[in-house]
N, C-alpha and C positions, 0 to 999 in steps of 0.2 A: 352731545346734548350739553348745552350752557349750563355751570353751576351757577346758582346764584345764592349768595348768604346775606343774610342780615345783620345789620350793625347799627350803634346808636348813632343818631345824628349829630350828636353831641356827647362825647364820651366823659362820663363822671371824674375820671382821672385825668381829662385833659391831653389823652394822646399818649399815656405813659407805657402802653403795653397791657396794662391790667385787666382790661376789659376782655371778655370771653369770646369776641371774635377773633381776637389775636390768636389765639391757639388753632383756631379753624384756618385761619391764614396762614399760619406758619406750616401747617401740615400740608395745604395746598401747595406752597411754594417747595416744601422739601420732593414732593413728588413731581413736581414743574406742572401742576394743572392751572388752565387758565381758570377764572373765576370771576363774577361780577358781585357786585355789592348794592343791595338796596337797603337805603339810610332809612331809619322808623324814629320818628320822635318819641318822648314818653307818653304821650297822648295816645299814638299810634300804635303802642306795644298793646293796650289794653283795649282796643277796639276787634269787632270780629273778625275782620280780615287776617290781622296778625295771631289774634288768638286760634284761628282754624289752623294755624301751624304750630304755634307754641301753646299750650293751653294754659300755662302758667304765667303768660305775657311777659316774657324774657326773651333775651337774645344769646346767642344767634341762631337761627335757623338754617337750613341746609337744603335747597331743591334742586333736583335733577331729573329732567322728565318730570314721570308721575309719582317720583319719591320724594316726600317731605320728611326731613328727621329734626329733631331738636335735642338739647343736652350735647356738651361739648364733648365728653366722652364718648358717647356714640357716634357723634360725626366724625370724629378724628378716627375710632377704631373703622369706620365704614369706609374712610379714604385710605387706610393703612391697608385693608384687606382688597380693596378695588385697585390699587397702584403700587408698584413696587418703589420699596426703598425707606419704610417706616418698620417693616416686619419682618424679620429672619426668615429665610426658607426653610432653616429645619425645623420640624414640628413643635421639639421641647422648646427650643429658644424663643419661637414664636410664641407660645402659650405664656413663658416667662414674660416676654415683654408684654403682653396683655394683663397681666397680674400686676404689673409696676403701673399701668395705666390706672387700674382699679385701686391700687394702694395710694397713687397720687392723689385722686379725688375721694376716697372714702376713709382714708387713715390720717394722712398728711394735711390735707386740705382743711379739715372743720375746725380743728383748734386754731389754725391760721385767720381762718374767717370770723372765729369768736373773736380773737383778737382784734381784728378791724373792725369788728362791731362795737366792741366795748371803747377803743379809741375814738370812732368817730361819732358814735350815738349816744354813749353814757357817760361821757366825761363830767358831765354836769350833775351826775346822781350823788347822794352823798355816800354810797357805799363803793364809788368807782375807785377811790384810791386805795383802799383795803381787797378789792376782787383783783385788780389788775395784776398785781405780782402772781396769782393764781393762775389767769391766763396766760401769763407769760411762761410759766414753768412749765404748763401743760405743753406749749410749743417747743420749749426747749426738750423736753422728754421725748418727742417725736423726732427731734433733729438730732439728738443723740444717738437714739438708734438707726436713723438713717446714714448718719455720719459714719458711723461703725461699720455699718454694711459695705456703703461705698468705698472706704479704704482711702487708697491712692488710686484707685481707677479713674480713669477718664469718664467712664459712663456705668451705667448700673449693672448692665449683663453683656460684657463683650462690646460690639459696635452700637453707636448711636441706634435707637428705635423710637417709637411712638410712647413707650415707658418714659424715655429722658424727657420727651417732647411736653407730656403733660405734667413731668414733676418739677421741671425746670420753671414751667409757668406758674406752678403752685407755689413755689418757692421764692419768685420774683416779688410776690405781694410782701414779703418782710423784708425788702430793701430799705424802706425808710424807717423800719423798726430799730435798726442796729442789731437785731439778735441773731441775723445770718452772719455778720461777721465774726461772731463768736465760734463758729465753725469753720475754720477756713477752708477745708477740701471742700465744703459746701458751696461755699463763696465762689471757689475756684470752679465748680462746677455748674454754677449758674452763669459765669462770665464766658465758659466754653459754651455753653447753649446760646448765650446772646451773641457771640463771635460767628455763630452758622449763617452763611450769605443767605439762607432763607429766611432765618430769624429776622435779620436786617430789613430785607424786603419787605417782610410781613408788619414789623414794627413801622418803618416809614411810610406804608400804605396807610395804616391806622391814625399815625402822626398826622397826615396830610388832611385828612378828614377833618381834623380839630384845629388845625391851622390856616387852613383854605389854601396851603403851598403845594404843590403838586411834588411828589417824591422823589428823590434824586437816585439815578440808576447804582444799583449795587454791583 
């Protein structure tokens, strides 16, 4: 059965890999599963056909036969459970990898998204200058904890897993802020994720949508 995911017709980030379909693309590339992409406009995302797949009118969605999923964490977990390569065989290690997936989206990502919202949407507010350092410090608090846990290891729990895929994807949102560079081991961790051939293929495919140029082979 053909896997079909949805993605922005034109990504708000211009193809820098921050749109959440990149996470799903990356997971599919890691497990070497072919997939098709249906591009949707912002208008189409709010229409009944798309809302039937994603009740909140967002991307990505995942369709395979009669199965339809939304939410990147759920989609990546489904891919990882169905295909070898993203979750360990050992039951305890598998559970820990899934825990890191939840940590990425539930604990680390919220303050990062708060920073993005403040920077992009609130910079004209009279309280912006006073609030921004508080938001940045909340991000640093999480990164301090994550940095201490990662230490000098390559990945969060032994070999690369879906937990690392989600965590790297979340941390990439900090690249433009400069905060990630304050934590050299986390910056190196993200660079290792970006260096994976599967990530490069996913990034190139998403970038091609926004530039109109076909991705080069990796």
